[in-house]
C-alpha positions as CSV (number, residue, x, y, z in Angstrom):
1,X,0.0,0.0,0.0
2,X,2.8,2.4,0.9
3,X,4.5,1.8,-2.5
4,X,1.3,2.5,-4.3
5,X,0.8,5.8,-2.4
6,X,4.4,6.7,-3.2
7,X,3.9,5.8,-6.9
8,X,0.7,7.8,-7.0
9,X,2.3,10.8,-5.6
10,X,5.2,10.4,-8.0
11,X,2.8,10.2,-11.0
12,X,1.1,13.4,-9.9
13,X,4.5,15.2,-9.5
14,X,5.7,14.0,-12.9
15,X,2.4,14.9,-14.6
16,X,2.5,18.3,-13.0
17,X,6.1,18.8,-14.1
18,X,5.2,17.8,-17.7
19,X,2.5,20.4,-17.8
20,X,-0.6,18.5,-17.1
21,X,-2.5,16.6,-14.5
22,X,-5.6,15.3,-16.1
23,X,-5.7,11.9,-17.7
24,X,-1.9,11.6,-17.8
25,X,-2.0,11.0,-14.0
26,X,-4.3,8.0,-14.4
27,X,-3.4,4.4,-14.9
28,X,-4.9,4.4,-18.4
29,X,-2.0,4.6,-20.8
30,X,-4.4,5.2,-23.8
31,X,-6.0,8.2,-22.0
32,X,-2.6,9.5,-21.0
33,X,-1.2,9.3,-24.5
34,X,-4.3,10.9,-26.0
35,X,-4.1,13.7,-23.5
36,X,-0.4,14.2,-24.3
37,X,-1.2,14.2,-28.0
38,X,-4.0,16.8,-27.6
39,X,-1.7,19.0,-25.5
40,X,1.2,18.7,-27.9
41,X,1.7,20.8,-31.0
42,X,3.2,19.5,-34.2
43,X,6.6,20.8,-33.3
44,X,10.2,19.7,-33.6
45,X,13.1,20.1,-31.4
46,X,16.8,19.6,-32.0
47,X,18.9,17.1,-30.3
48,X,22.2,15.4,-30.9
49,X,20.7,13.5,-33.7
50,X,19.1,16.4,-35.6
51,X,15.4,17.2,-35.6
52,X,13.1,15.4,-33.3
53,X,9.3,15.1,-33.7
54,X,8.2,16.5,-30.4
55,X,4.6,15.4,-30.8
56,X,5.6,11.8,-31.2
57,X,8.2,12.1,-28.5
58,X,5.7,13.5,-26.0
59,X,3.2,10.8,-26.8
60,X,5.8,8.2,-26.2
61,X,6.8,10.0,-23.0
62,X,3.2,9.8,-21.7
63,X,3.2,6.1,-22.3
64,X,6.5,5.9,-20.5
65,X,5.2,7.7,-17.4
66,X,2.1,5.4,-17.0
67,X,3.7,2.2,-18.2
68,X,6.7,2.5,-15.9
69,X,4.4,3.0,-12.9
70,X,2.6,-0.3,-13.8
71,X,5.9,-2.2,-14.3
72,X,7.2,-1.0,-11.0
73,X,4.1,-2.4,-9.2
74,X,4.5,-6.0,-10.4
75,X,5.9,-7.2,-7.1
76,X,3.4,-9.9,-6.0
77,X,1.4,-12.6,-7.7
78,X,-1.8,-10.7,-6.7
79,X,-0.7,-7.5,-8.4
80,X,0.4,-9.4,-11.6
81,X,-3.1,-11.0,-11.7
82,X,-4.7,-7.6,-11.2
83,X,-2.8,-6.2,-14.2
84,X,-3.8,-9.3,-16.2
85,X,-7.5,-8.8,-15.2
86,X,-7.2,-5.1,-16.1
87,X,-8.1,-4.1,-12.5
88,X,-4.8,-2.3,-12.3
89,X,-3.5,-0.5,-15.4
90,X,-6.6,-0.5,-17.5
91,X,-5.5,-1.0,-21.1
92,X,-1.8,-1.4,-20.3
93,X,-0.1,-3.5,-23.0
94,X,3.6,-4.4,-22.7
95,X,4.0,-4.3,-26.5
96,X,2.6,-0.7,-26.7
97,X,5.0,0.3,-23.9
98,X,8.0,-1.3,-25.6
99,X,7.1,0.4,-28.9
100,X,6.8,3.8,-27.2
101,X,10.2,3.2,-25.6
102,X,11.7,2.4,-29.1
103,X,10.3,5.7,-30.3
104,X,12.2,7.5,-27.5
105,X,15.5,6.3,-28.8
106,X,15.5,9.5,-30.9
107,X,16.8,11.0,-27.6
108,X,19.8,8.7,-27.4
109,X,22.4,11.3,-28.2
110,X,20.8,14.2,-26.4
111,X,22.9,15.4,-23.5
112,X,20.9,15.7,-20.3
113,X,22.3,16.7,-16.9
114,X,19.8,14.2,-15.4
115,X,21.3,11.1,-16.8
116,X,21.8,9.0,-19.9
117,X,18.5,8.7,-21.8
118,X,19.7,5.7,-23.8
119,X,20.5,3.6,-20.8
120,X,17.2,4.5,-19.2
121,X,15.2,3.7,-22.4
122,X,17.1,0.4,-22.7
123,X,16.3,-0.5,-19.1
124,X,12.6,0.2,-19.7
125,X,12.6,-1.9,-22.8
126,X,14.2,-4.8,-21.0
127,X,11.7,-4.4,-18.1
128,X,8.8,-4.2,-20.6
129,X,9.9,-7.5,-22.3
130,X,10.3,-9.1,-18.9
131,X,6.8,-7.9,-17.9
132,X,5.4,-9.3,-21.2
133,X,6.9,-12.7,-20.4
134,X,5.6,-12.5,-16.8
135,X,2.1,-11.5,-17.8
136,X,2.0,-14.4,-20.4
137,X,2.4,-17.0,-17.7
138,X,-0.8,-18.8,-16.7
139,X,0.4,-19.0,-13.1
140,X,2.9,-16.7,-11.6
141,X,5.0,-17.6,-8.6
142,X,7.0,-15.4,-6.3
143,X,10.1,-16.9,-7.9
144,X,8.9,-15.7,-11.3
145,X,8.4,-12.2,-9.8
146,X,11.8,-12.2,-8.2
147,X,13.4,-13.0,-11.6
148,X,11.4,-10.2,-13.2
149,X,12.5,-7.8,-10.4
150,X,16.1,-8.3,-11.5
151,X,15.2,-6.2,-14.5
152,X,13.4,-3.6,-12.5
153,X,15.2,-3.2,-9.2
154,X,13.9,-0.8,-6.5
155,X,10.8,1.2,-7.3
156,X,12.7,4.5,-6.7
157,X,15.5,3.5,-9.0
158,X,13.2,2.3,-11.7
159,X,10.9,5.3,-11.7
160,X,13.9,7.6,-11.4
161,X,15.0,6.6,-14.9
162,X,12.1,8.9,-16.1
163,X,14.3,11.8,-15.1
164,X,17.0,11.1,-17.7
165,X,14.4,10.7,-20.4
166,X,12.4,13.8,-19.4
167,X,15.7,15.8,-19.2
168,X,16.6,14.7,-22.7
169,X,13.2,15.7,-23.9
170,X,13.6,19.1,-22.4
171,X,17.2,19.5,-23.7
172,X,15.9,18.6,-27.2
173,X,13.3,21.4,-27.0
174,X,10.3,19.1,-26.4
């Protein structure tokens, strides 16, 4: 319960820092991405790789915020089952999360004082794949979850990876 409250507070902080609170602070990735898309303008930024489509990057960023919160919560068989049942996470889909993270690789060479965006994106992709494997199991044991958590680590470290990506988005002008 304590980790859920911490995660909820962190989602609210990140959403406020990104310029919104509405649907992007929910556990519905589709609503979060839609809100980000409607708030974003068709703009481009510049990063170490040239022009960056800020609209697509912001949409992927919205998916990152919500998806990483869900991935960080997969710590017990009951929670995994709740995500499978759509009780937690609504329409969360690991493939959608992984695809969004792939889109964020446009930030790989953007310098951010908040960390290495490429390493953070790669970690989220690995966790997304591990979650996909975990969610595909018909029965999940604590040993399965412990193996999954090797990809995630602590909640604060995992969620903290958002800072490197958000910093790169800001540095790129998005």
